[in-house]
C-alpha positions as CSV (number, residue, x, y, z in Angstrom):
1,M,0.0,0.0,0.0
2,E,1.3,3.5,-0.9
3,K,2.2,5.5,2.2
4,G,3.7,8.9,2.8
5,K,5.0,11.5,0.5
6,A,6.7,10.3,-2.6
7,Q,10.5,10.8,-2.6
8,Q,12.8,11.9,-5.4
9,T,15.3,9.2,-4.5
10,V,14.8,6.0,-2.5
11,Y,17.9,4.3,-1.1
12,V,17.7,0.5,-0.8
13,N,19.9,-1.7,1.4
14,T,17.3,-4.2,2.7
15,F,16.5,-7.6,1.2
16,I,13.7,-10.2,1.1
17,N,13.9,-13.8,2.4
18,G,13.8,-15.2,-1.2
19,I,10.1,-14.8,-1.7
20,L,8.6,-12.0,-3.7
21,D,5.3,-11.5,-1.9
22,P,3.0,-8.7,-3.0
23,S,1.4,-8.6,0.5
24,Q,4.7,-7.6,2.2
25,P,5.7,-3.9,2.7
26,M,7.4,-2.0,-0.1
27,L,9.9,0.9,0.3
28,G,9.0,4.3,-1.0
29,P,7.0,5.5,-2.7
30,V,9.4,7.1,-5.2
31,K,8.2,9.8,-7.6
32,D,7.4,9.0,-11.2
33,G,10.7,10.1,-12.8
34,G,12.6,9.6,-9.6
35,Y,15.6,7.4,-8.7
36,I,16.3,4.2,-6.9
37,V,19.8,3.7,-5.5
38,A,20.5,0.2,-4.3
39,N,23.4,-1.7,-2.7
40,T,22.7,-5.2,-4.1
41,T,23.8,-8.6,-2.7
42,P,25.5,-11.4,-4.8
43,G,22.9,-13.6,-6.5
44,C,22.9,-17.4,-7.0
45,W,25.6,-19.2,-5.2
46,G,25.6,-17.4,-1.8
47,P,21.8,-17.8,-1.4
48,M,22.0,-21.3,-2.8
49,I,24.2,-22.3,0.2
50,T,22.1,-20.4,2.7
51,P,19.2,-22.7,3.4
52,A,17.2,-20.1,5.3
53,L,16.7,-18.2,2.1
54,R,13.6,-19.6,0.2
55,G,14.1,-18.4,-3.3
56,G,17.6,-19.1,-4.6
57,H,18.5,-15.4,-4.6
58,E,18.5,-12.5,-2.2
59,V,17.0,-9.5,-4.1
60,T,16.2,-6.1,-2.8
61,Q,13.0,-5.1,-1.0
62,P,10.7,-3.8,-3.7
63,V,10.0,-0.1,-4.2
64,Y,6.5,1.4,-4.8
65,I,6.4,3.7,-7.8
66,E,4.0,6.7,-7.4
67,G,1.1,6.5,-9.9
68,A,1.8,3.0,-11.2
69,K,-1.4,1.1,-11.6
70,V,-2.1,-2.5,-12.6
71,G,-2.1,-2.5,-16.4
72,D,0.5,0.2,-16.7
73,A,4.2,-0.4,-17.4
74,I,7.4,1.0,-15.7
75,A,10.4,2.1,-17.8
76,I,13.6,1.5,-15.8
77,R,16.6,3.4,-17.0
78,I,19.8,1.8,-15.7
79,K,21.9,4.9,-15.0
80,S,24.9,3.1,-13.5
81,I,26.2,-0.3,-12.3
82,E,29.3,-0.5,-10.1
83,V,30.9,-3.8,-8.9
84,T,32.0,-3.5,-5.3
85,S,33.2,-7.1,-4.6
86,M,36.9,-7.7,-4.7
87,A,36.4,-11.4,-5.4
88,T,33.8,-14.0,-5.9
89,A,33.4,-17.7,-6.7
90,S,31.2,-19.6,-9.0
91,G,31.0,-22.7,-11.2
92,N,28.7,-25.5,-12.4
93,E,26.5,-27.0,-9.8
94,R,25.6,-30.5,-8.5
95,T,22.7,-31.0,-6.1
96,I,23.0,-33.3,-3.0
97,E,20.1,-35.6,-2.5
98,G,18.4,-35.7,0.9
99,R,19.0,-32.0,1.5
100,F,15.9,-30.5,-0.1
101,L,12.2,-31.0,-0.6
102,G,11.6,-31.1,-4.3
103,D,13.6,-28.0,-5.2
104,P,17.0,-27.3,-3.8
105,F,16.7,-23.5,-4.7
106,V,13.5,-23.1,-2.7
107,A,13.2,-25.7,0.1
108,A,16.5,-26.8,1.6
109,K,16.2,-29.4,4.4
110,C,18.8,-30.4,7.0
111,P,19.8,-34.0,6.4
112,G,20.5,-34.5,10.1
113,C,17.5,-33.1,12.0
114,G,15.1,-32.7,9.0
115,T,14.5,-29.0,9.7
116,L,13.2,-27.1,6.6
117,Y,14.9,-23.8,5.8
118,P,17.4,-24.3,8.6
119,A,19.5,-21.6,10.0
120,T,23.2,-22.2,9.5
121,R,26.7,-21.3,10.7
122,I,30.1,-21.4,9.0
123,E,32.7,-23.8,10.4
124,G,36.1,-23.4,8.6
125,I,36.3,-23.4,4.9
126,G,35.5,-25.7,2.0
127,P,32.4,-27.4,0.6
128,E,31.4,-28.9,4.0
129,S,31.7,-25.7,6.0
130,I,28.0,-24.7,6.0
131,R,26.5,-26.4,9.1
132,C,23.0,-26.6,10.6
133,A,22.7,-24.3,13.6
134,E,20.6,-26.9,15.4
135,C,22.4,-30.2,14.9
136,G,25.7,-29.3,13.2
137,S,25.1,-31.4,10.0
138,D,26.7,-30.4,6.7
139,T,23.5,-29.0,5.2
140,T,24.1,-27.2,1.9
141,P,22.1,-28.6,-0.9
142,F,24.6,-27.7,-3.6
143,T,28.3,-28.3,-4.4
144,F,30.5,-27.6,-7.4
145,T,31.3,-30.0,-10.2
146,N,33.9,-27.5,-11.5
147,G,34.4,-24.2,-9.7
148,Y,36.7,-21.3,-9.5
149,T,37.5,-18.3,-7.3
150,I,38.0,-15.1,-9.3
151,G,39.6,-11.8,-8.1
152,F,39.1,-8.4,-9.7
153,D,41.6,-5.6,-10.3
154,E,41.1,-2.3,-8.5
155,K,39.5,-0.6,-11.6
156,K,37.2,-3.6,-12.1
157,E,38.3,-4.0,-15.7
158,F,39.1,-7.7,-15.6
159,G,39.1,-10.8,-13.3
160,V,41.7,-13.6,-12.9
161,T,40.8,-17.0,-11.5
162,L,43.0,-17.8,-8.6
163,P,45.1,-20.8,-7.2
164,K,44.3,-22.8,-4.1
165,E,46.3,-20.7,-1.7
166,A,44.7,-17.5,-2.8
167,A,41.2,-19.0,-2.8
168,E,41.7,-20.3,0.7
169,K,42.9,-16.9,1.9
170,I,39.8,-15.3,0.5
171,A,37.6,-18.0,2.0
172,Q,38.8,-17.1,5.5
173,N,37.3,-13.6,5.2
174,G,34.5,-14.1,2.6
175,H,32.2,-11.2,3.6
176,Y,35.1,-8.8,3.4
177,Y,36.2,-9.9,-0.1
178,M,32.7,-10.1,-1.5
179,N,31.7,-6.8,0.2
180,T,28.3,-8.2,1.1
181,P,25.8,-5.5,2.3
182,E,25.3,-5.3,6.1
183,H,21.7,-6.5,6.0
184,S,22.5,-9.5,3.8
185,V,22.1,-12.9,5.5
186,Q,23.7,-15.1,2.8
187,N,26.8,-17.3,3.4
188,P,29.6,-16.0,1.1
189,V,30.3,-18.6,-1.6
190,V,34.0,-17.9,-1.6
191,T,33.9,-19.9,1.7
192,F,34.0,-23.1,-0.5
193,A,37.4,-22.0,-1.9
194,P,36.9,-23.6,-5.3
195,H,40.0,-23.6,-7.6
196,D,39.5,-25.9,-10.5
197,L,40.2,-23.1,-13.0
198,V,43.5,-21.2,-12.5
199,G,44.9,-18.3,-14.5
200,V,41.9,-17.6,-16.6
201,V,41.5,-13.9,-17.5
202,A,37.9,-12.5,-18.1
203,R,36.8,-9.0,-19.0
204,V,34.4,-7.3,-16.6
205,R,31.1,-6.0,-18.0
206,P,28.5,-6.0,-15.2
207,F,24.8,-6.4,-15.6
208,L,21.7,-7.3,-13.5
209,G,20.5,-10.8,-13.6
210,Q,17.4,-9.7,-11.7
211,L,15.5,-6.5,-12.5
212,G,11.8,-6.2,-12.6
213,T,8.5,-5.8,-10.9
214,T,6.7,-7.8,-8.2
215,P,4.6,-10.8,-9.3
216,S,0.9,-10.8,-8.3
217,H,1.3,-14.0,-6.2
218,P,4.0,-15.0,-3.7
219,M,6.9,-16.5,-5.7
220,P,10.5,-17.5,-5.1
221,D,12.6,-14.8,-6.6
222,S,14.9,-16.9,-8.8
223,H,11.7,-18.6,-10.1
224,N,10.1,-15.4,-11.4
225,A,10.6,-16.6,-15.0
226,G,9.2,-19.2,-17.4
227,D,12.1,-21.6,-17.2
228,F,12.9,-21.6,-13.4
229,G,9.3,-21.1,-12.7
230,S,8.5,-24.5,-14.3
231,F,10.1,-26.1,-11.2
232,L,7.1,-24.8,-9.2
233,L,4.6,-26.8,-11.1
234,G,3.2,-29.5,-8.8
235,A,6.1,-29.0,-6.4
236,P,5.9,-30.7,-2.9
237,H,6.6,-27.4,-1.0
238,E,4.4,-24.5,0.0
239,Y,5.2,-22.4,-3.0
240,A,3.9,-24.7,-5.7
241,L,1.9,-23.2,-8.6
242,T,-0.1,-24.5,-11.5
243,Q,1.0,-23.5,-15.1
244,E,-2.0,-21.1,-15.3
245,Q,-1.0,-19.4,-12.0
246,L,2.6,-19.1,-13.1
247,N,1.6,-17.6,-16.5
248,Q,-0.8,-15.2,-14.8
249,H,1.4,-13.9,-11.9
250,K,5.1,-13.9,-13.0
251,T,6.8,-10.8,-14.3
252,D,10.0,-12.4,-15.7
253,G,12.3,-10.3,-13.4
254,H,14.9,-13.1,-13.4
255,M,16.3,-12.9,-16.9
256,D,20.2,-13.2,-16.8
257,I,20.3,-11.3,-20.0
258,N,23.8,-9.7,-20.2
259,R,22.4,-6.8,-22.2
260,V,20.5,-5.6,-19.1
261,R,23.5,-3.3,-18.3
262,E,24.4,0.3,-17.8
263,D,22.5,2.7,-20.1
264,A,19.9,0.1,-21.2
265,I,16.2,0.6,-20.6
266,L,13.9,-2.1,-19.4
267,I,10.1,-1.7,-19.6
268,C,8.3,-3.9,-17.1
269,P,4.7,-4.9,-16.5
270,V,2.8,-3.6,-13.5
271,K,0.9,-6.5,-11.9
272,V,0.5,-5.1,-8.4
273,P,-0.3,-1.5,-7.3
274,G,2.9,0.5,-7.3
275,G,4.8,-2.0,-9.5
276,G,7.2,-3.1,-6.8
277,V,10.6,-2.6,-8.6
278,Y,13.3,-4.9,-7.2
279,L,16.8,-5.8,-8.4
280,G,19.8,-8.0,-7.6
281,D,21.9,-10.9,-8.9
282,M,24.6,-8.6,-10.3
283,H,27.1,-10.5,-12.5
284,A,30.6,-9.2,-13.3
285,M,30.5,-10.9,-16.7
286,Q,28.6,-13.5,-18.7
287,G,28.4,-14.8,-22.2
288,D,25.0,-15.3,-23.9
289,G,23.2,-18.3,-22.4
290,E,25.0,-18.5,-19.0
291,I,25.7,-22.0,-20.2
292,A,27.4,-23.1,-17.0
293,G,24.2,-22.4,-15.1
294,H,26.0,-19.7,-13.0
295,T,28.4,-16.9,-13.4
296,T,30.3,-14.4,-11.3
297,D,27.9,-13.1,-8.6
298,V,29.0,-9.8,-7.1
299,S,27.8,-7.1,-4.8
300,G,27.4,-3.7,-6.3
301,I,25.8,-0.2,-6.3
302,V,23.1,0.5,-8.9
303,T,21.3,3.7,-9.8
304,L,17.9,3.4,-11.6
305,Q,15.5,6.0,-12.9
306,V,11.8,5.0,-13.2
307,H,9.0,6.3,-15.4
308,V,5.4,5.2,-15.5
309,I,4.0,4.4,-19.0
310,P,0.2,4.5,-18.6
311,N,-2.0,1.8,-20.1
312,L,0.8,-0.3,-21.6
313,N,-0.5,-3.7,-20.5
314,L,2.5,-6.1,-20.8
315,D,2.8,-9.7,-19.9
316,G,6.6,-9.5,-19.7
317,P,9.5,-7.1,-20.2
318,I,10.6,-5.1,-23.2
319,L,14.3,-4.3,-23.4
320,L,15.9,-1.4,-25.2
321,P,19.6,-2.4,-25.2
322,V,22.5,0.0,-25.7
323,E,23.1,0.4,-29.5
324,E,26.4,-1.5,-29.3
325,D,24.5,-4.6,-28.0
326,L,21.9,-4.7,-30.8
327,P,22.2,-7.4,-33.5
328,Y,23.7,-6.0,-36.7
329,L,20.4,-6.3,-38.6
330,A,18.5,-4.5,-35.8
331,K,20.7,-1.4,-35.6
332,P,18.7,1.7,-36.5
333,F,19.4,3.1,-40.0
334,T,21.4,6.2,-40.5
335,E,20.1,9.1,-42.5
336,A,22.5,8.3,-45.3
337,E,21.2,4.7,-45.4
338,K,17.6,5.8,-45.5
339,E,18.3,8.2,-48.3
340,K,19.9,5.5,-50.4
341,A,17.0,3.1,-49.6
342,L,14.4,5.7,-50.5
343,K,16.2,6.5,-53.8
344,Y,16.1,2.8,-54.7
345,A,12.5,2.4,-53.6
346,K,11.5,5.3,-55.9
347,S,13.1,3.5,-58.9
348,W,10.3,0.9,-58.3
349,E,7.7,3.6,-57.9
350,L,7.5,3.2,-54.2
351,Q,7.3,6.7,-52.8
352,A,7.9,6.0,-49.1
353,I,9.8,3.6,-46.9
354,E,9.0,2.4,-43.4
355,D,10.3,4.4,-40.4
356,S,11.5,1.9,-37.8
357,L,13.4,1.6,-34.5
358,P,14.7,-1.4,-32.6
359,V,12.8,-3.2,-29.8
360,S,13.6,-6.4,-27.9
361,F,10.8,-8.5,-26.4
362,I,11.7,-10.9,-23.6
363,G,10.4,-14.5,-23.9
364,T,10.6,-17.2,-21.3
365,G,9.6,-20.8,-21.1
366,A,10.5,-24.3,-19.9
367,N,12.9,-24.6,-22.9
368,L,14.3,-22.4,-25.6
369,N,11.6,-23.3,-28.1
370,E,8.8,-22.3,-25.6
371,A,10.7,-19.2,-24.7
372,T,11.0,-18.2,-28.4
373,E,7.3,-18.8,-29.0
374,N,6.5,-16.8,-25.9
375,G,8.6,-13.8,-27.0
376,L,7.1,-13.9,-30.5
377,N,3.5,-14.0,-29.1
378,R,4.3,-11.1,-26.7
379,A,5.7,-9.0,-29.5
380,A,2.7,-9.7,-31.8
381,E,0.1,-9.0,-29.0
382,V,1.8,-5.7,-27.8
383,L,2.2,-4.3,-31.3
384,G,-1.1,-5.5,-32.6
385,V,0.3,-7.5,-35.5
386,T,0.3,-11.2,-36.4
387,V,3.0,-13.7,-35.2
388,P,3.9,-14.5,-38.9
389,E,4.7,-10.8,-39.4
390,V,6.9,-10.8,-36.3
391,L,8.6,-13.9,-37.6
392,N,9.5,-12.1,-40.8
393,R,10.6,-8.9,-39.2
394,A,12.8,-10.8,-36.7
395,T,14.4,-12.8,-39.5
396,I,15.3,-9.9,-41.9
397,T,15.7,-7.0,-39.4
398,G,16.7,-8.6,-36.2
399,S,17.6,-11.8,-34.3
400,I,16.6,-14.3,-31.6
401,Q,19.3,-14.3,-28.9
402,I,19.7,-16.6,-25.9
403,G,19.6,-14.8,-22.6
404,R,19.7,-17.9,-20.3
405,H,19.8,-21.5,-21.2
406,P,17.4,-23.3,-20.8
407,G,14.6,-20.8,-21.5
408,V,15.1,-17.0,-21.7
409,V,15.4,-15.3,-25.1
410,T,15.2,-11.9,-26.7
411,V,13.2,-11.3,-29.9
412,T,14.7,-8.2,-31.4
413,F,13.7,-6.4,-34.6
414,L,13.1,-3.1,-36.2
415,A,9.5,-2.1,-35.4
416,P,7.5,0.5,-37.3
417,T,7.6,3.8,-35.3
418,D,3.8,4.3,-35.8
419,L,3.2,1.1,-33.8
420,L,5.7,2.2,-31.1
421,D,3.8,5.5,-31.0
422,K,0.5,3.7,-30.6
423,I,1.7,1.9,-27.5
424,G,3.3,5.0,-26.0
425,I,7.0,4.2,-26.3
426,R,8.1,5.9,-29.5
427,E,9.8,8.9,-27.8
428,L,11.5,6.7,-25.3
429,V,12.9,4.5,-28.1
430,K,14.0,7.5,-30.2
431,E,15.8,9.0,-27.1
432,Q,17.6,5.7,-26.4
433,Y,19.0,5.5,-29.9
434,G,19.7,9.2,-30.4
435,R,17.1,9.7,-33.1
436,V,15.0,12.8,-33.3
């Protein structure tokens, strides 16, 4: 519920217990056009080895946006992203049977005393260091199949994967090296001291794996998407959903799309009053697909600016990437290109050519085929055209790109500006791509 006078800037350093619940209090409200400044916690691995967290992530407490009503949309401009962790650890996962109820991301269970969502303490370092606070059993539901510890240079331009001795030094003081926010409750994943990869150099280009609006039904944060959300179908724990409920309530805030980075704009559905903008799961770098299942989770400082778009009823997000990140075929045409095209068109007695700009529709599903179909359908429905038309446009003026394997994609293409005007985002898209 909206309370108090709307603020120009809302500062966020509190987090949820892993469940995005529209009945829980929101911060704010923040003014339409105002700013959210957040200190975010690392995403996947830390929460995954913290059984008390119930969603696989530890995202920020949502923020109420003044004037945002159900059926509107919220444009979120990512003004800045700054990595604050000095090191992190990550890698491919393996679940440990007997330590969870149906879903290890959501319902961890102590194998010793059987406590669900047990509190834990850290004893020493290594993969057996997370212990049940009640009985002392090794209780993490995950371990690495192949893992690494990576340190970042002072300017956060690159990371280097570290040897055993360095990994163990970092493990001894994990919260310090990961710079976890004070109100975070996660166990730092560097405590495991993985060191299977040594001497690998990777460029840093941070982005947000989680950014979006609150779903209209309580939902584990990492499962607010069509692929991870499918784990909730018929689940044996208290957060189980049907397919119909998942489709109705999710907002696809967990995308892991590496193009959701500084200077991009994300347009999100409003499914609860005030929208409830939340964020987290910052990654230092990631290739398309996040094919290992996980990447370099880090703490960071993020500045967002939010704008309400009235009566833009979306099922899932629309992304306006920075121009550098657009597929070649989806880059907006220069004036010189348009002049050449028009001259050629007139040689065939065609007196006008289409004015267009790029848009990228997010699609999610249990697998990449379903995600692609979802993105195509969303694009067609929002723009008021047929799916076959979207298929053609995405083929000759765009691309289908994998955000996360197994089931997040972007459907990107050049859309007619008259259709963008009709749905109320033409000026926003023009501004993003420097077109007047």
